[in-house]
C-alpha positions as CSV (number, residue, x, y, z in Angstrom):
1,M,0.2,-0.2,0.0
2,L,3.0,2.4,0.8
3,L,4.5,1.6,-2.6
4,A,1.1,2.6,-4.4
5,K,0.7,5.7,-2.0
6,L,4.1,7.0,-3.0
7,R,3.6,6.5,-6.8
8,R,0.3,8.4,-6.5
9,L,2.1,11.2,-5.0
10,G,4.8,11.3,-7.4
11,A,8.4,11.3,-7.2
12,L,10.1,14.5,-6.0
13,D,12.7,14.4,-8.8
14,R,11.5,12.4,-11.5
15,R,14.0,13.4,-14.1
16,L,17.0,12.2,-11.5
17,P,19.8,10.9,-13.8
18,I,21.6,8.1,-13.1
19,W,24.8,6.6,-14.6
20,Y,25.1,2.9,-15.3
21,D,27.0,0.6,-17.7
22,P,27.0,-3.3,-17.2
23,E,30.6,-2.9,-17.9
24,Y,31.0,-1.6,-14.6
25,R,31.6,-5.0,-13.4
26,L,35.4,-5.9,-13.2
27,P,36.3,-8.9,-15.3
28,L,38.0,-10.3,-12.3
29,T,37.0,-14.0,-11.6
30,A,38.0,-14.0,-8.0
31,F,37.2,-10.4,-7.1
32,G,35.2,-10.2,-4.1
33,R,36.1,-13.5,-3.0
34,H,37.8,-12.4,0.1
35,T,36.2,-9.0,1.0
36,G,32.8,-9.8,0.1
37,L,32.3,-7.3,-2.3
38,N,29.6,-8.2,-4.8
39,P,30.6,-7.4,-8.4
40,R,27.3,-7.2,-9.4
41,R,26.2,-4.4,-6.9
42,A,25.5,-1.9,-9.8
43,D,23.8,-4.3,-11.8
44,L,21.4,-5.1,-8.9
45,V,20.7,-1.4,-8.1
46,A,19.9,-1.0,-11.6
47,W,17.4,-3.8,-12.3
48,Y,15.8,-3.5,-8.9
49,L,14.8,0.3,-9.7
50,L,13.5,-0.5,-13.0
51,E,11.7,-3.8,-12.4
52,W,10.0,-2.6,-9.5
53,G,9.1,0.5,-11.5
54,W,10.8,3.0,-9.5
55,L,12.4,4.5,-12.3
56,A,12.3,4.7,-16.2
57,Q,14.7,3.7,-18.8
58,S,15.2,7.3,-19.4
59,N,16.5,8.2,-16.2
60,F,19.8,6.2,-17.0
61,R,23.1,7.6,-18.7
62,A,25.5,5.7,-20.5
63,P,29.1,6.9,-19.2
64,A,31.9,7.2,-21.3
65,R,35.3,6.6,-20.5
66,V,37.2,9.4,-18.7
67,R,39.8,10.9,-21.0
68,Y,43.4,10.4,-19.9
69,Q,44.0,14.4,-20.4
70,D,41.3,14.5,-17.1
71,I,43.0,11.6,-15.2
72,A,46.4,13.4,-15.6
73,R,45.1,16.4,-13.8
74,A,44.9,14.7,-10.7
75,H,47.4,12.0,-11.0
76,T,51.5,11.7,-11.7
77,T,52.7,10.7,-15.1
78,E,54.7,7.8,-13.3
79,Y,51.7,6.4,-11.7
80,L,49.7,6.2,-14.7
81,E,52.2,4.8,-16.6
82,A,52.1,2.0,-13.9
83,L,48.7,1.2,-14.2
84,A,49.4,-0.2,-17.6
85,H,51.0,-3.3,-15.6
86,Q,49.0,-6.4,-14.4
87,E,51.2,-6.1,-11.1
88,T,50.2,-2.7,-10.5
89,L,46.1,-3.3,-10.8
90,A,46.7,-7.1,-8.9
91,R,48.2,-4.9,-5.6
92,V,45.0,-2.3,-5.9
93,F,42.3,-5.3,-6.0
94,G,44.1,-7.8,-4.0
95,V,44.2,-10.5,-6.7
96,D,47.0,-12.3,-8.5
97,P,48.4,-10.4,-11.2
98,W,47.3,-13.1,-14.0
99,D,44.1,-12.8,-13.1
100,V,44.0,-9.1,-14.5
101,P,43.0,-8.1,-18.1
102,V,44.6,-5.0,-17.9
103,D,42.6,-3.4,-20.9
104,E,39.1,-4.4,-19.7
105,V,40.0,-3.7,-15.9
106,M,41.3,-0.2,-17.1
107,H,38.0,0.2,-19.2
108,S,35.7,-0.5,-16.1
109,V,37.5,1.8,-14.0
110,R,37.3,4.6,-16.7
111,L,33.9,4.1,-17.4
112,A,32.9,4.6,-13.7
113,C,35.2,7.5,-13.5
114,G,33.8,8.9,-16.8
115,G,30.2,8.7,-15.1
116,T,31.2,10.5,-12.2
117,V,32.7,13.3,-14.3
118,A,29.5,13.6,-16.4
119,A,27.3,13.4,-13.3
120,A,29.1,16.3,-11.7
121,L,28.7,18.4,-14.9
122,E,24.9,17.7,-15.0
123,A,24.2,18.0,-11.3
124,I,25.8,21.6,-11.7
125,A,23.6,22.2,-14.9
126,R,20.3,21.2,-13.0
127,R,21.4,22.3,-9.5
128,G,20.4,19.0,-8.1
129,P,21.3,15.5,-7.5
130,A,22.9,12.9,-9.9
131,V,23.9,9.4,-9.1
132,N,26.7,7.1,-10.2
133,L,26.2,3.4,-9.6
134,A,30.1,3.0,-9.2
135,G,32.4,5.2,-8.1
136,G,34.0,6.6,-4.8
137,F,37.5,5.5,-5.2
138,H,38.8,7.5,-2.0
139,H,41.9,5.5,-1.2
140,A,43.7,6.4,-4.7
141,G,46.1,9.4,-4.3
142,P,48.2,11.2,-6.8
143,N,50.9,8.8,-7.0
144,F,49.4,5.5,-5.5
145,G,46.1,3.4,-5.6
146,A,45.0,1.0,-2.8
147,G,42.1,-0.5,-1.4
148,L,40.0,-1.3,-4.8
149,C,40.5,2.1,-5.7
150,P,43.3,2.5,-8.8
151,I,42.2,6.1,-9.7
152,N,40.2,9.0,-7.6
153,D,36.9,9.8,-9.5
154,I,36.1,12.4,-7.2
155,A,39.5,14.3,-7.5
156,I,39.7,13.7,-11.6
157,A,36.1,15.2,-11.7
158,V,37.0,18.4,-9.4
159,A,40.1,18.9,-11.6
160,A,38.2,18.5,-14.6
161,L,35.6,21.2,-13.3
162,R,38.5,23.5,-12.5
163,H,40.0,23.2,-15.8
164,R,36.9,24.0,-17.2
165,G,36.6,27.3,-14.9
166,F,34.2,26.1,-12.1
167,S,35.8,28.1,-9.2
168,G,33.1,27.2,-6.5
169,R,33.4,25.3,-3.3
170,V,33.6,21.6,-3.4
171,V,32.6,19.5,-0.4
172,V,33.2,16.1,-0.2
173,L,31.0,14.1,2.5
174,D,32.7,10.9,2.6
175,L,30.5,8.5,4.5
176,D,32.4,5.1,3.7
177,A,33.4,3.5,6.8
178,H,37.2,3.8,5.9
179,A,39.0,7.6,6.1
180,P,39.4,9.2,2.6
181,D,43.2,9.4,2.8
182,G,43.5,9.4,-1.2
183,T,40.9,12.0,-1.6
184,M,42.7,14.1,1.0
185,A,45.9,13.8,-0.8
186,C,44.5,14.6,-4.3
187,L,42.5,17.8,-2.9
188,A,45.5,19.0,-0.4
189,G,46.5,22.0,-2.7
190,D,42.9,22.8,-3.6
191,P,41.7,25.8,-0.9
192,M,38.1,25.9,-2.2
193,A,37.5,22.3,-1.2
194,W,36.4,20.6,2.0
195,V,36.4,17.1,3.0
196,G,34.3,16.0,6.0
197,A,34.2,12.2,7.0
198,L,32.8,9.8,9.4
199,S,35.1,6.7,9.6
200,G,36.6,4.3,12.0
201,N,40.1,4.8,11.2
202,A,42.3,7.9,10.8
203,S,43.8,9.7,7.7
204,G,46.3,12.1,6.4
205,P,46.3,15.9,7.1
206,M,44.5,18.2,5.3
207,A,43.6,21.8,5.9
208,N,40.0,22.1,5.0
209,A,39.0,18.8,6.8
210,D,36.9,17.6,9.4
211,L,37.2,14.1,10.3
212,R,35.2,12.4,12.8
213,L,36.6,9.2,14.3
214,L,33.7,6.9,15.6
215,P,34.2,3.8,17.6
216,P,34.2,0.3,16.8
217,D,30.5,-1.1,16.3
218,A,28.7,2.1,16.3
219,D,25.2,1.5,15.8
220,D,22.3,3.8,14.2
221,A,22.0,6.3,17.2
222,T,26.0,6.8,17.6
223,Y,26.2,7.3,13.9
224,L,23.4,9.4,13.4
225,A,24.2,12.1,16.2
226,A,27.9,12.3,14.6
227,L,26.7,13.1,11.5
228,R,24.4,16.0,12.3
229,S,27.1,17.5,13.9
230,L,29.3,17.2,11.2
231,L,26.6,18.2,8.6
232,A,26.2,21.5,11.1
233,A,29.9,22.0,10.6
234,M,29.9,21.8,6.9
235,P,30.2,24.8,4.8
236,R,27.5,25.5,2.4
237,P,28.8,24.2,-1.1
238,D,28.4,24.9,-4.9
239,L,29.0,21.3,-5.6
240,A,29.0,18.6,-3.1
241,F,30.0,14.6,-3.6
242,V,28.7,12.2,-1.2
243,I,30.0,8.9,-0.9
244,A,27.1,6.9,0.8
245,G,29.1,4.1,1.5
246,G,27.4,0.7,2.0
247,D,30.5,-0.8,4.5
248,V,28.5,0.9,7.5
249,L,26.4,-2.3,7.9
250,A,26.5,-4.3,11.0
251,G,28.3,-7.7,9.6
252,D,30.1,-5.9,6.7
253,H,33.4,-7.9,6.2
254,L,35.7,-4.7,6.1
255,G,33.5,-1.9,7.6
256,G,33.5,-2.2,11.8
257,F,30.1,-0.4,12.1
258,A,26.9,-1.5,13.2
259,L,24.1,0.4,11.3
260,T,20.8,-1.0,10.0
261,L,19.6,-0.8,6.5
262,D,17.1,1.8,8.2
263,G,19.8,3.7,9.7
264,A,22.1,3.8,6.5
265,R,18.5,5.2,4.9
266,R,18.1,7.6,7.7
267,R,21.7,8.8,7.1
268,D,21.2,9.6,3.6
269,L,17.9,11.3,4.1
270,A,19.8,13.5,6.6
271,V,22.3,14.6,4.1
272,V,19.5,14.9,1.0
273,K,17.8,17.5,3.6
274,A,21.1,19.3,4.3
275,L,22.0,19.6,0.4
276,S,18.6,20.8,-0.6
277,R,19.1,22.9,-3.8
278,V,22.6,22.2,-4.0
279,P,24.4,20.3,-7.1
280,S,25.5,17.0,-5.9
281,V,26.9,13.6,-6.9
282,W,26.2,10.6,-5.1
283,L,28.7,7.6,-5.2
284,P,28.6,4.1,-3.7
285,G,31.9,3.5,-2.2
286,G,32.7,0.5,-0.5
287,G,30.0,-2.4,0.7
288,Y,31.4,-5.8,1.9
289,H,28.3,-7.4,2.9
290,D,25.1,-9.0,1.2
291,D,22.8,-6.5,1.5
292,A,25.3,-3.5,0.2
293,W,23.3,-3.1,-2.8
294,R,20.2,-2.3,-0.7
295,V,22.1,0.5,0.6
296,L,22.7,1.7,-2.7
297,A,19.5,1.2,-3.9
298,G,18.0,3.0,-0.7
299,T,20.2,6.0,-1.4
300,V,18.1,6.3,-4.8
301,L,15.0,6.1,-3.1
302,A,16.0,8.5,-0.5
303,L,16.6,11.0,-3.5
304,L,13.7,10.3,-5.3
305,W,11.0,9.9,-2.7
306,R,12.5,10.8,0.5
307,T,11.3,7.5,2.0
308,R,12.4,4.9,4.6
309,R,10.4,2.2,3.1
310,P,12.7,-0.9,3.4
311,I,13.7,-3.3,0.4
312,E,12.2,-6.2,1.4
313,A,14.7,-9.1,2.3
314,G,13.2,-11.3,-0.3
315,D,13.5,-8.8,-3.1
316,D,15.8,-10.4,-5.8
317,P,16.7,-8.2,-8.6
318,M,19.0,-10.9,-10.5
319,A,16.1,-13.5,-10.5
320,V,13.2,-10.9,-11.7
321,R,15.1,-9.7,-14.4
322,Y,16.1,-13.3,-15.8
323,I,12.6,-14.3,-15.6
324,R,11.8,-11.1,-17.3
325,L,14.3,-12.1,-20.0
326,A,13.2,-15.5,-20.3
327,R,9.6,-14.4,-21.3
328,R,11.4,-12.1,-23.9
329,L,13.3,-15.0,-25.3
330,R,10.3,-17.5,-25.5
331,R,8.9,-14.9,-28.2
332,Q,11.9,-14.7,-29.8
333,Q,13.2,-17.6,-32.4
334,P,17.4,-16.7,-32.8
335,F,18.4,-17.7,-36.2
336,S,21.0,-20.5,-36.8
337,R,24.5,-18.9,-37.9
338,R,25.3,-20.0,-41.6
339,D,28.8,-21.5,-40.6
340,D,27.3,-23.6,-37.7
341,T,24.6,-25.5,-39.9
342,D,25.4,-28.8,-41.5
343,F,23.4,-30.7,-43.7
344,D,21.9,-32.8,-41.0
345,D,20.6,-29.4,-39.7
346,V,19.0,-28.5,-42.8
347,A,17.6,-32.1,-43.4
348,A,15.9,-32.0,-39.8
349,D,14.8,-28.0,-40.6
350,L,12.9,-29.5,-43.7
351,G,11.3,-32.0,-41.8
352,L,13.4,-34.7,-44.0
353,A,14.9,-36.2,-41.0
354,P,14.4,-36.3,-37.3
355,A,16.4,-33.9,-35.3
356,R,17.5,-36.5,-32.7
357,G,20.0,-35.2,-29.9
358,R,19.5,-31.8,-31.0
359,L,17.3,-30.2,-28.2
360,F,18.5,-30.3,-24.9
361,L,15.9,-31.6,-22.2
362,G,13.6,-31.8,-25.3
363,V,13.3,-28.0,-25.6
364,Y,16.5,-25.9,-26.3
365,S,18.7,-26.2,-29.2
366,R,22.3,-25.4,-29.5
367,E,21.6,-21.9,-31.0
368,A,19.0,-21.0,-28.3
369,L,21.2,-22.0,-25.4
370,E,24.3,-19.7,-27.0
371,Y,21.7,-17.0,-27.3
372,A,20.8,-17.2,-23.8
373,F,24.2,-17.3,-22.8
374,H,24.6,-14.0,-24.5
375,R,21.4,-12.5,-23.5
376,Y,22.2,-13.0,-19.5
377,G,25.5,-11.3,-19.9
378,V,27.8,-14.7,-20.1
379,L,29.4,-14.4,-22.9
380,A,30.3,-10.7,-22.7
381,F,32.2,-11.7,-19.5
382,L,34.2,-14.5,-20.9
383,E,34.9,-12.2,-23.8
384,R,36.3,-9.5,-21.3
385,R,38.3,-12.7,-19.8
386,G,39.9,-13.2,-23.0
387,Y,38.0,-15.9,-24.7
388,G,35.8,-16.3,-27.8
389,Y,34.7,-18.4,-30.7
390,F,32.3,-19.8,-28.4
391,R,30.2,-22.8,-29.3
392,V,27.5,-25.0,-27.5
393,A,27.5,-28.8,-27.6
394,I,24.7,-31.2,-26.6
395,D,25.1,-34.9,-25.7
396,R,24.3,-37.3,-23.0
397,A,26.5,-37.9,-20.0
398,T,27.7,-41.4,-19.7
399,S,26.5,-41.1,-16.0
400,G,22.7,-40.3,-16.9
401,G,21.3,-37.0,-17.7
402,E,21.9,-34.6,-20.5
403,R,24.9,-32.6,-21.0
404,V,25.5,-29.0,-22.0
405,R,29.1,-27.7,-22.5
406,L,30.0,-24.1,-23.6
407,L,33.3,-24.2,-25.4
408,G,35.4,-20.8,-26.2
409,Q,38.8,-20.3,-27.7
410,S,41.9,-18.7,-26.3
411,E,44.9,-18.3,-28.3
412,G,44.3,-21.0,-30.6
413,T,43.0,-23.7,-28.3
414,E,39.5,-24.5,-27.5
415,H,38.4,-24.9,-23.7
416,T,35.5,-26.6,-22.0
417,L,34.2,-23.1,-19.8
418,I,31.1,-24.3,-18.5
419,E,29.7,-27.9,-18.3
420,V,26.1,-29.0,-16.6
421,V,24.6,-32.5,-16.8
422,L,21.1,-32.0,-16.0
423,E,18.0,-34.7,-15.6
424,R,14.5,-34.8,-14.6
425,L,14.3,-36.5,-11.3
426,V,11.6,-36.8,-8.3
427,V,13.2,-35.7,-4.9
428,G,11.4,-35.5,-1.6
429,G,8.2,-36.5,-3.8
430,R,8.3,-33.5,-6.2
431,E,9.9,-33.8,-9.9
432,V,12.8,-31.5,-10.2
433,L,15.7,-30.7,-12.5
434,Y,18.3,-32.8,-11.0
435,V,22.0,-31.2,-11.3
436,H,23.9,-34.2,-11.6
437,W,27.3,-31.7,-12.4
438,L,28.2,-28.3,-12.6
439,S,31.6,-27.3,-13.5
440,L,32.5,-23.5,-14.1
441,R,36.3,-23.2,-15.4
442,D,38.9,-20.6,-16.2
443,P,41.7,-23.1,-17.6
444,R,44.0,-20.4,-18.2
445,A,43.7,-19.3,-14.3
446,R,46.1,-20.6,-11.9
447,F,45.9,-21.5,-8.1
448,S,48.0,-19.6,-5.8
449,D,48.1,-18.2,-2.0
450,R,45.6,-15.7,-2.8
451,R,43.4,-18.3,-4.6
452,P,43.9,-21.7,-3.2
453,Q,42.8,-24.7,-4.5
454,L,39.3,-26.0,-3.0
455,P,38.6,-29.7,-2.5
456,G,37.6,-31.1,-5.6
457,Q,38.7,-28.2,-8.2
458,E,40.8,-29.0,-11.2
459,V,41.3,-25.6,-12.2
460,P,40.1,-22.1,-10.9
461,G,36.1,-21.3,-11.4
462,L,34.5,-18.3,-13.4
463,G,32.6,-16.3,-10.7
464,L,29.5,-17.3,-12.6
465,A,27.7,-19.2,-10.5
466,R,24.9,-16.9,-9.7
467,E,24.4,-16.2,-13.4
468,V,24.5,-20.1,-14.3
469,T,22.1,-20.8,-11.5
470,G,19.8,-18.2,-12.3
471,M,19.4,-19.8,-15.5
472,M,18.7,-23.2,-14.4
473,R,16.1,-22.1,-12.1
474,L,14.5,-20.8,-15.5
475,V,15.1,-23.9,-17.3
476,A,13.1,-25.7,-14.3
477,D,10.3,-23.0,-14.6
478,R,9.9,-23.9,-18.4
479,L,9.7,-27.4,-18.0
480,K,7.3,-26.8,-15.2
481,V,9.0,-28.9,-12.4
482,A,8.8,-27.9,-8.8
483,G,12.6,-26.6,-8.7
484,L,16.2,-27.6,-8.7
485,A,17.9,-30.1,-6.6
486,F,21.6,-31.2,-6.4
487,R,24.3,-33.0,-3.9
488,P,27.1,-30.9,-2.9
489,A,30.2,-32.9,-2.3
490,H,32.1,-30.7,-0.5
491,Y,31.4,-27.5,2.0
492,H,32.1,-25.0,-0.3
493,T,29.5,-26.0,-2.8
494,A,27.0,-25.9,0.0
495,Y,28.2,-22.7,1.0
496,V,27.9,-20.7,-2.0
497,S,24.3,-22.2,-2.6
498,R,23.0,-21.5,0.9
499,A,20.8,-18.3,0.1
500,Q,18.6,-20.5,-2.2
501,F,18.9,-23.8,-1.6
502,R,18.3,-25.8,1.8
503,F,19.1,-29.5,2.7
504,L,15.9,-31.8,1.8
505,D,16.6,-33.2,5.3
506,P,15.8,-30.7,8.2
507,A,18.5,-32.6,10.4
508,R,20.7,-32.2,8.1
509,Q,20.0,-28.4,7.4
510,G,20.2,-28.0,11.3
511,R,23.6,-29.4,11.4
512,F,24.8,-27.2,8.6
513,E,23.3,-24.1,10.2
514,A,24.9,-25.0,13.1
515,L,28.1,-25.3,11.4
516,L,27.8,-22.2,10.2
517,R,27.0,-20.4,13.5
518,D,30.0,-21.9,15.1
519,L,32.6,-21.7,12.6
520,G,31.3,-19.9,9.8
521,S,33.6,-17.1,10.7
522,R,36.4,-18.9,9.1
523,S,37.2,-18.4,5.2
524,V,35.6,-21.0,3.3
525,V,39.0,-22.2,1.9
526,E,40.0,-22.8,5.5
527,L,36.8,-24.7,6.8
528,S,36.4,-26.8,3.4
529,H,39.9,-28.1,3.7
530,R,39.5,-28.6,7.5
531,L,36.4,-30.7,6.9
532,A,38.0,-32.9,3.8
533,G,41.1,-33.4,6.4
534,G,38.7,-34.7,9.3
535,E,39.7,-31.8,12.0
536,V,36.0,-30.9,12.4
537,L,34.3,-32.4,15.7
538,M,30.6,-32.3,16.1
539,N,29.4,-32.7,19.9
540,G,33.4,-33.6,20.3
541,V,33.6,-36.4,17.8
542,R,34.8,-36.3,14.5
543,Y,32.5,-34.9,11.7
544,E,32.8,-36.0,7.9
545,W,30.9,-34.1,5.5
546,E,27.7,-35.6,4.6
547,P,26.8,-35.3,1.0
548,S,23.1,-34.9,0.8
549,E,20.2,-33.5,-1.3
550,M,19.9,-29.8,-1.4
551,V,16.8,-28.5,-3.0
552,Y,15.4,-25.2,-4.2
553,F,11.5,-25.5,-4.2
554,T,9.4,-22.8,-5.4
555,D,6.8,-23.5,-2.6
556,P,7.9,-23.3,1.2
557,L,9.3,-26.3,2.9
558,G,6.7,-25.9,5.9
559,K,6.5,-25.1,9.4
560,E,7.3,-28.6,10.5
561,Y,10.5,-28.8,8.3
562,E,11.4,-25.5,10.2
563,L,10.9,-26.8,13.7
564,A,12.9,-30.0,12.9
565,V,15.8,-27.7,11.6
566,E,15.7,-25.7,14.7
567,A,15.8,-28.6,17.2
568,E,18.7,-30.4,15.2
569,R,20.6,-26.9,15.3
570,Q,20.3,-26.4,19.0
571,G,21.3,-29.8,19.8
572,V,24.8,-30.0,18.2
573,R,27.8,-28.0,18.5
574,F,31.0,-27.8,15.9
575,T,34.5,-27.1,17.0
576,I,38.0,-27.7,15.6
577,A,40.1,-30.7,16.8
578,G,42.8,-29.6,19.0
579,E,41.8,-25.7,19.5
580,M,39.6,-26.0,22.7
581,E,42.4,-28.1,24.4
582,A,45.1,-25.5,23.4
583,A,42.9,-22.8,24.6
584,A,42.2,-24.4,28.0
585,A,45.6,-25.0,28.5
586,S,47.0,-21.2,27.5
587,P,48.4,-19.5,30.3
588,A,45.4,-16.8,30.4
589,A,42.9,-19.6,30.7
590,A,44.9,-21.0,33.6
591,Q,45.0,-17.6,35.4
592,G,41.2,-17.1,34.7
593,E,42.1,-13.9,32.7
594,G,39.4,-12.4,30.6
595,R,39.5,-11.4,26.9
596,P,42.4,-8.8,26.3
597,S,40.6,-5.5,24.8
598,A,41.2,-4.0,21.6
């Protein structure tokens, strides 16, 4: 009802411009693995705003890559030359050098920075707010990059505006959880620039700055009180940049604060009020939490509607987007490519011979599958990773089920990139699409200390599990079955599927949730290896990983299932072999000392 009421009242700024491009997503397969950063954040926000009807397509602007002439106004020549090397970008993003396609990574970065420059120009022209769904790279200084920030888009935008004759006061409100060290270094020589920040760590000196250090786990009340004080001290700007960081949420992997989603929205609403009738550019900054996209989408709702309406926990923009795409695909018949057609295909098309073996699960041709990989963004991502000349192969697997392989070439060699084996089966009394096998492979990648090999892995993955799982859900919907099912052979497979899949056996689900409760703070890699090595104890007894069916059903499993899950979860406790004994034998434990303070 609230949504209908808001729509009747009308948006406060229907023309709010938003810069976005699908290629904001960085082509790094391991990106976010250690930080928790969702590389699809901008996509999720754009899809949510469009699919839920908050904005129209006309609100979106396509960014152009920022010019090197403008980048050079904020960064040194030596540093820009270093950005052409894999090692420099690998250090900034915390990945291995071989995982960095330099041209494509810099393409994404320059698109994001171009969006910030263009948003600043339009904000001044319309004397109001503008949003860029990427940016806020505040850790990049004149001659360095750090913390996922290779270049500083705010500093570049300010320098570009100064070059064009803008002489007004610039205010940067940095509401990311981390201090704006790079931005302060870049703007230190600009007397008409002021930086205000609330963070959990200190930063370098700047004459025109107001940095407020907040305590660890600062909650909504503490944060909002500090924000009111900071806004009261803020000089009146002619142009403001706001980094509405998503890393302020409780449970963020790197943030250190404890705001709720409502607290983050109230933060944005307070800033919107303070910057009324001021040109402003809003940027996402960091966010290393599953709900970071909701913070950014909430920023747009605050600007557009001045509302605290929450984004529901069950809202899944990717699933909705895929369902809409699937409906469109059903109305389209992709043509066969001339170079992929042989005489058997022609005979089948003319009805002179049966089309045996050509339809996957009796529905999908090779062309339809390749076209789907294209429409859902899989091929574009793989192309940016250096693969091309894609083709789809369909056959029956020797162990049962039907197999699809997506193959692609790199440097003259064809590789299997995606392989999936599916079959219609009855699981738990319901017909489902059973996933016998799923492999997402990046054969040109290598394992390393940053990206260690997981149990059962032959080569590193592609970072496309969410996309491929979403496509399989659509196949299940097309076949009119109850959902998906598979049997995870290892902990990490169940872990990455936990948001959508549950173990069919409620007791098994309860043990899995207890494992996450007790040991889930450890890295997925460590815990998966400890389970494989027999180092995990359940109620003091060695625990072996239990391969058991996990299911995604369109209908809920029911109250009795949930009660059984809860009973089992409360009845078990997981530990690591040897750790409790070591803790009990420590001098601190022997003397009864408490936990030391930070």
